[in-house]
N, C-alpha and C positions, 0 to 999 in steps of 0.2 A: 173547570177554570183553566185557561191557557197560561202556560208559563213561558216567559221569554228568557231563553238561555243563550249564552255565547255559543257560537257554532263549534268551538273546540272544548266545550265544558265536559268534564269527565264525571261530574257529580250533579245530583238534583238538589233542590232545596231541602227535601226530606233527609237525604243522606248527609247534607251539611249540618242539619240540626242534630243528627245522631252523633256526628263527629264532635260538635261543640259540647254536647252533653256527656260524652264518654270520658271516663277517667283512665282508659287503657293507654299503654304507651303508643307513641306516634308510629313506631315501626310496625306494631300489630295492626293498627288501623289502616296504614298505608297498604299493607299486604292484603288486607281484607277487601278494601274498596278499589284496589288497582290504581292507586295514585302515589305520588311522591310524598315523602315526609314534610317538605316545605309546604305542600298543599294542606296537609293535616294541620300544621301550625297556623297557617293563614286563617282557616275557618274556625280554629279555636280562639283566635284573637278577635275575630269580627263579631260585631253585635247583630249583624244582619246576614241572612242566608241568601240574598239575591246578588246578582252580578252588579258591580259598579260600572260607571261610565268609563270607556276607554279613551275618552278625549284627554289630550295632554293637559296637565294642570298649568304648564308654563308654555306660552307661545314661543316658537322658535323664530325669532325675528331680529334683524339688525337695526330696525328703526325704533326710535323712542316714540312715545305717544304724541309728542309735539311734532315730530317729523312726519308721522303718519297723517296728522291733520293737514300739514302742508301738501303732502303728496295727494291726498284726497281732494283738496281744494284745486290743485293744478289739474287733476283729472276732470273735475266738474267745470272749471272755468275755461280751460283750453281744449278739452275733448281730445287729448293726445292719445294715440294708440299706445299699446303696452311697450313696444320697443322704443318709441320716441320718449315716452315718460321715463323709461329706464335710463336712457342716455342723459336726460336732464337731471334725474335723481343722482346718478353717479357724479355728475359735474358739480352740482350745487348743494346736495343734501348729504349723501353717504355713498362712498364708493364700494362698500361691502355688501350692498344689497344684491341678491341674485334675482334673475328673471322670475323664477318660480315663487320666490319669497315676496316679490312685489305683486305678483298676480294674486297670491293668497291674501295679502293686505287689502287689495282692491275689492276682492270678493267679500272679505270680512266686513268691510264698511259699506257694502251694497252698491259699489260702483264698478263691478267687474264687467258688466255688459255695457260696452260703449254705445251701442245703438239705443239702449234704453235711456241713456242720458241726453240724447239729442231731443230737441223740442218736437212734440207730436204735431203741432201746427207749423207748417213751413213759414219761416220768417221772411220778411220782405228782402229779397236779395239785393246786395249792393250793385249799383250800376257797374257793369263790367268795364274795365279799362280798354280803351281802344288798342288794338293789336299794333305793337311797334317792334321794330328790330332793336337789338341791343345798341345802346348808345344814348338813350333818353333817360336821364337820371333825375330823381327827385331829391331835394336837399332841405334839411330843416335843422333847428337847434332845440335841444331839450335841457331844461334845468335839472341839475343833479343836487341831491341833498348834501348839506354841509356836514363834513365829518368832524370828529372831536379834535383832530390834529390840524384842522384848517381854520384860517381866519375869515374866509369868505367862500361862498359857493362857487362851483365850477359849472361848465356848460359842455354838453355832449353834442358835437356836430355829427350828423348822420346823413349819408347818401345811399340811395338804393336804385338799382337799375330796373326800369319798368319791365323789360322782357325776361330777364333771368332772375330777378329778385336778389341779385348779389348785393351785399351790404358792406360799406366801409364807414368806420367811425373813428373819431379822435376826440379827446377831452382837451378843452382850452380853458384858460383862466378867466376869459371874458368873451363876450360875443360882439366884439368890434369888427369893423371892416378888415382890419389887419389879420384878425384871427380867421375870418371867413376866407381871406385870400390865402393864408397859409394852409388852411384845410383843403382848398381847391387845388393848390399845387401838389399837396401830398396825394390827394385823390387822383389827380391826373397821372402821377408817377406810378401809383399802385394798381390802377385799374387796367386790366388787359384789353378792355374794349376802347375803341376810339369814341370819345365822348363828343357828340354833336349837338345835343340839346340838354339844357339844365333848367329845372323848374324850382323856384323858391317862392317864399312868401314875400311880403313887402317890408320886412324888417330893415332897420337902418344899416345893419351889417351887410345887406345884399343890394340895396337900391336907394336912390333918392326920389323915388316916384311920388311918395306922399309928403315930401318935405322940401322939395326944391322948386316945384312949379305948381301954379294953381290949376293947370290943365291936367294934373295928376298923371303925367307921363314922365318916364325916366329921361333924364338928359343925356345919358350915355357917358357922362363924365365921372360917375362913381367909380372908385378904384376897383371894385369887384367886377363891374361891367367892363372896364378896360382890360382886366386880366382875362375875362371870358373872350373878348375880342382877339387878344393876342394868342390865345390857345385855339382859336377857331371854333368856339362854342357859342351857340345861340342861347342867350339868357332869356327865359320866359318867366313871367310873374303871374301869381294867382290873382284873382279878383279880390279886392279888399273885403275883409270880413267873411271870407268863404274858405275856411280851412279844409273843407271836404274836397276841394279841388286838388289839394296835395295829400289826398287820403292814403296813398300807398305808404308814404313815410310815416304818416300819423299812426297807421296800424302797427308798423314796426315799433314806433315809440311806445305803443300800448304794451308790447311784449317786454320792452325795457322797464316799463312801470311795474309790471308783474314781478320781474326779478328784484327790483328795488323794494317791493313790499314783502317778499317772501324770503329775503336773505339778510343776515346780520353781517355788517361790515365792521372790521376792527380799525380800519384806517382808510385814508384816501387812496393809498396804493392798493389796498385790498379791493376797494370798490372798482378801481380802474382795471385791475387784472381780471376780476370777475366778469366785467362787461366785455373785455376783449376775448376772454375764453368763450363767452356765450356767442359772440359774433362769429368766431371760428367754428363753433358747434353748429350754428345756424347755416353758415355758408357750405359746410362740408358734410354734415351728418343728418340734418333734419329735412326730410322730404316735404315738399310743398304741394298742397292740393292744386293750386293754380298752375303748377308745373307738371301735372300728371304724375305725382308721387316721385318726382326727381328732386335732388338737392340743387341749390343755385349753381354750384360749381359743375354739376353734371349737365345742367341745362346750358351753361356757358360753353362747356366742351363740345356739346352737340351743335350749338350754333357755330363754333369755330370750325368744325368739320365741314359744314355746309356753306358757310359764309366767312371764309378766313379774311376777306378784305375788310371786314368790320372790326378787326382786332389789330392792336399795336404789337402784341406778343401772345404767345401761346399760354392759355390758362393751365395751371397745375393743380393737382389734387391736394398737395400739402400747402398750408398757408405759409407764406414767407418765401416760397421759391421764386416768386415773380418780382421780387424787389431787388 
């Protein structure tokens, strides 16, 4: 019969049985078998003469079970690499988690291998966006959940550059044309890129296309259109009932939806600050596959080096430096 012993074991099961059955002093037994007295006491207390598992009885982790569920869900849903997932975990879940601890958590739940999580059958790829230089932005509005300290819901205005994936957001109390104009003015001031084209849907805040004429053509008299003209921006509209035309900003709104589902907000200010932190994280720290593993700000700086004429000002690494 084969006996499985720990590689550093000094005694066999037969010797341990003799120790447990002996009434001699521990010092005598320790000298006889060449072990320490604590070892003698250990085998006298035990009911079994075989080695116990050396697996830790308590996991060394800074994540609660509920937080681990959220981390595993993010891993499965977004297929984030370990370093990207660590950045998101530090920002929204727990800043005490180490890289090795997060890796152990993923392995423990069977999601440590990122390639194994990807679908075995290739999914139908999205139609690639036509290659554009920086300056073509997509804009949209997203509903936000109403917080306990609010009397009505608010709206998130989102703009994203097609070439660099740089994102700018603001929260407005409504989605009127006045709010859309205020957002465009703030976007024009904050964006280092010279904005030449802007794509929106057919909402009342952006156009009078579906509400002013039977020909379904914008009159150009809408206040948002007039602001675009004064800023030298060509305002383009998606076809009615085709949200996929504005798919780039819709995909980013999907990221925002994941944040809203996986985070608990204490107040309207907490929600706003969390979204702004995520946008800063997205622009400056999260590499994008579409940008060949560069962050939006890195892609923007690369464009600035080769095509400085497309920019109003030099892009900076740190958010806030260009305002």
